[in-house]
C-alpha positions as CSV (number, residue, x, y, z in Angstrom):
1,M,0.0,0.0,0.0
2,S,1.4,3.4,-1.0
3,E,2.1,6.2,1.4
4,I,-0.6,8.3,-0.4
5,M,-3.2,5.5,0.3
6,R,-2.2,5.4,4.0
7,G,-2.4,9.1,4.2
8,V,-5.9,9.1,2.7
9,L,-7.0,6.4,5.2
10,R,-5.7,8.6,8.1
11,M,-7.2,11.8,6.7
12,P,-9.7,13.4,9.1
13,P,-13.3,13.6,7.8
14,E,-13.1,17.4,7.9
15,L,-10.8,17.3,5.0
16,W,-12.8,14.9,2.9
17,G,-14.4,16.2,-0.3
18,D,-18.1,15.4,-0.9
19,D,-17.9,15.5,-4.7
20,P,-18.5,12.2,-6.5
21,L,-14.8,11.9,-7.6
22,S,-13.5,12.3,-4.0
23,V,-16.0,9.8,-2.7
24,A,-15.1,7.3,-5.4
25,Q,-11.4,7.7,-4.8
26,R,-11.8,7.1,-1.1
27,H,-13.9,4.1,-1.7
28,W,-11.3,2.6,-4.0
29,I,-8.6,3.2,-1.4
30,Y,-10.8,1.5,1.3
31,I,-11.2,-1.5,-1.0
32,E,-7.4,-1.6,-1.7
33,A,-6.8,-1.4,2.1
34,A,-9.2,-4.3,2.8
35,D,-7.5,-6.4,0.0
36,T,-4.1,-5.7,1.6
37,I,-5.4,-6.8,5.0
38,D,-6.9,-10.0,3.5
39,R,-3.7,-10.8,1.7
40,Q,-1.6,-10.2,4.9
41,Q,-3.9,-12.3,7.0
42,A,-3.6,-15.2,4.5
43,E,0.2,-14.8,4.6
44,I,0.2,-14.9,8.4
45,A,-2.0,-18.0,8.4
46,A,0.4,-19.7,6.0
47,I,3.4,-18.8,8.1
48,K,1.7,-20.0,11.3
49,A,0.8,-23.3,9.6
50,E,4.4,-23.7,8.4
51,C,5.6,-22.9,11.9
52,D,3.3,-25.6,13.4
53,A,4.6,-28.1,10.9
54,L,8.2,-27.3,11.7
55,Q,7.5,-27.5,15.4
56,A,5.9,-31.0,15.0
57,H,8.9,-32.0,12.9
58,L,11.4,-30.7,15.5
59,R,9.5,-32.5,18.3
60,Y,9.7,-35.7,16.4
61,W,13.3,-35.5,15.5
62,L,14.8,-33.7,18.5
63,P,16.5,-36.3,20.7
64,D,16.6,-36.2,24.4
65,E,19.8,-34.8,26.0
66,T,21.4,-38.3,26.3
67,M,21.5,-38.7,22.6
68,I,23.3,-35.4,21.6
69,P,26.7,-36.1,20.1
70,S,29.6,-34.6,22.0
71,G,30.5,-31.1,20.8
72,H,27.0,-30.5,19.4
73,E,25.3,-29.2,22.5
74,A,25.2,-25.6,21.4
75,A,23.5,-26.4,18.2
76,W,20.8,-28.5,20.0
77,E,20.4,-25.7,22.5
78,A,19.8,-23.2,19.7
79,A,17.2,-25.6,18.1
80,R,15.4,-26.0,21.5
81,A,15.5,-22.2,22.0
82,A,14.0,-21.7,18.6
83,L,11.3,-24.2,19.3
84,D,10.5,-22.5,22.7
85,A,10.4,-19.1,21.0
86,A,8.0,-20.3,18.4
87,K,5.8,-21.8,21.1
88,G,5.8,-18.5,22.9
89,A,4.9,-16.6,19.7
90,K,1.6,-18.4,19.3
């Protein structure tokens, strides 16, 4: 969404024109804003679904601490921290 469109959405009603062209332009900008919101909500839902799938994958494949190869503790800690962070973001 352009800066001009965001400016129109934030414009106070006192500045609105009542002529048919101004009304039509505002309506077009409102529709564009609604489309942007719908698109972003779909993207968020897709990202959340991907996050859930990755969390399930990590839970399946993350070994318990006794199975971590020597020298790889930091990598496993980072993976666990990422999983915990993703859980907290829900």
